[in-house]
N, C-alpha and C positions, 0 to 999 in steps of 0.2 A: 780798759776793760778788766774787771776783776774776775778772778777764777778761783775755784775751790781746789785746784791742783796745787799741793804743797811744793811742787818742784818748779813752779812758775812764780817769778817775782817781777813786779812792774818797776823798772828802774826810774822812770819819770816820777812816779808817785813817791817812791822811797827817797829820791833826791830832794823833792819838795819838803818832805817831812824832815829830812836831815838838815836842809838849809834853814828851816825854822828853828831847829835846835841850835845850829851854829850861830844864828843871829842873836839868840838869847844867851850864848855862852861867852864868858870873858875871853876865852882863847880864840873865838871866831871860827871854830871848826867843829865838825862832828863826823863820825865814821860808823860804818856798819859792815860786818863780815857778810858778804853775799853767799860765798861758797868756800868751804875749806875741806879739801880732800887729800888723798895720799900724795898726789903729784901737782896739784893746782890749788892756788888760793886766790880768791877775788874779794876785793873790798871796795865799797863805795865811800868816797871821802868828799866832804864839802868844806869850802872855805869862803868866808865873807870877803868882800872887796878889800884889798890891801893886806889881808892876812898872809903870813908866810909860814910855811913849814920849814924850820931851820935846817941847815945843811946836815945830811945824814948819809950813811953808807948805802950803796945800791945793792939790791938783791942780785944774785948771780945772773938771773934772766927774768926780765919783767917788761911790761908795757903799761903805758898810761893813756887812757882814752877819755877825752873830754866829752861829757854828755851835755853840759850846760855851762854857759859863761865862757871865760877865757883865763888862761894861766900862763905863767912863764916857768919853764923848767930850766934851771941854771946850774952849771958846773963851774969849776974854777976857770975853765978856758972858754966856755961858750954858753949862750942862752938861746932858748927856742921859745917862741910865742905860739901857743896852741889855742884853738878856739873850738867851740862845739862841733863835733863831727871828726875832729882830728884824733889820730892815734899815733903814738910814737914809742919806739923801743927805747927804754931807759938805758943810757950809757952806763957801763960798769965802773962808775966812779962816784965820789961823793957829789951830792947835788942838793938843791933846795927847790921848793915850789912856792910861787907867789900868785895869788889870785888878783887879776886886774879888775874883776867884777865878781859878784856872788857866783860861785862856780861849783859844779859837781863833776867828779871824774872817777872812773873805774880803774883800779890798780889790779893788774893780773900778774901773779907771780908763780913761776915754776918752782915747786918746793923740793924736788928730788935731786937737786944739784948741790953738791958739797963744796 
């Protein structure tokens, strides 16, 4: 359902739009900032099947919520398989994300932590 309220975004529609972009990109991924405020940042990321976000540092406090598809979040010690509807606190260590299938996930980061 579309709305004229600029504060409302439809994540399903945005995920489909971003997945189309990811499918056409050589990197196999696309992202969009959903919200960026003083204390909170939200980004919608999409990865095509088999695409990996290389290992990177973890934000001080963040969650990953899978909206569509399934992904693996992996650290040096562990790996977690997440599917649509799952939400996970991202461990405070280097990690990577790999899509098992075309996937969309919401990254939520607390920004006031130093």
